[in-house]
C-alpha positions in Angstrom: -39.8 -39.4 19.5 -38.9 -38.8 15.8 -37.7 -35.3 16.3 -34.2 -36.1 17.6 -33.8 -38.5 14.7 -35.0 -35.9 12.3 -32.4 -33.4 13.7 -29.6 -35.9 13.3 -30.6 -36.7 9.7 -30.8 -33.0 8.7 -27.4 -32.4 10.3 -25.8 -35.3 8.3 -27.4 -34.1 5.1 -26.0 -30.6 5.8 -22.5 -31.9 6.2 -22.8 -34.0 3.1 -24.0 -31.0 1.1 -21.2 -28.8 2.4 -18.5 -31.3 1.7 -15.9 -29.8 -0.7 -12.7 -31.7 -1.0 -11.1 -29.2 -3.3 -11.5 -26.4 -0.9 -10.2 -28.5 1.9 -7.2 -29.5 -0.2 -6.5 -25.9 -1.1 -6.8 -24.6 2.4 -4.0 -26.9 3.6 -1.5 -25.0 1.4 1.5 -23.8 3.4 2.6 -20.9 1.0 1.8 -19.4 -2.4 4.0 -21.9 -4.2 2.2 -24.7 -2.6 -1.2 -23.2 -3.3 -0.3 -22.7 -6.9 0.8 -26.4 -7.3 -2.3 -27.5 -5.7 -4.5 -25.4 -8.0 -2.6 -26.9 -11.0 -3.2 -30.4 -9.8 -7.0 -29.7 -9.4 -7.0 -28.2 -12.8 -5.4 -31.3 -14.2 -8.0 -33.4 -12.8 -6.9 -34.6 -9.3 -10.6 -34.8 -8.0 -12.3 -35.8 -11.2 -13.8 -39.3 -11.5 -12.1 -41.2 -14.1 -14.1 -43.5 -16.4 -13.6 -47.3 -16.1 -11.4 -48.7 -18.8 -12.8 -52.0 -20.0 
């Protein structure tokens, strides 16, 4: 009874572990110029978490 639930949980954990938004963003580039622009955006902190300013 718990085996199907365990399979679903392990599949969900694998998807969460394999999630890479930077790679997905770069793979959507249409040409080399677009790819370079996207790489620079990532280098400048597009996917970095910003600290809260209080």
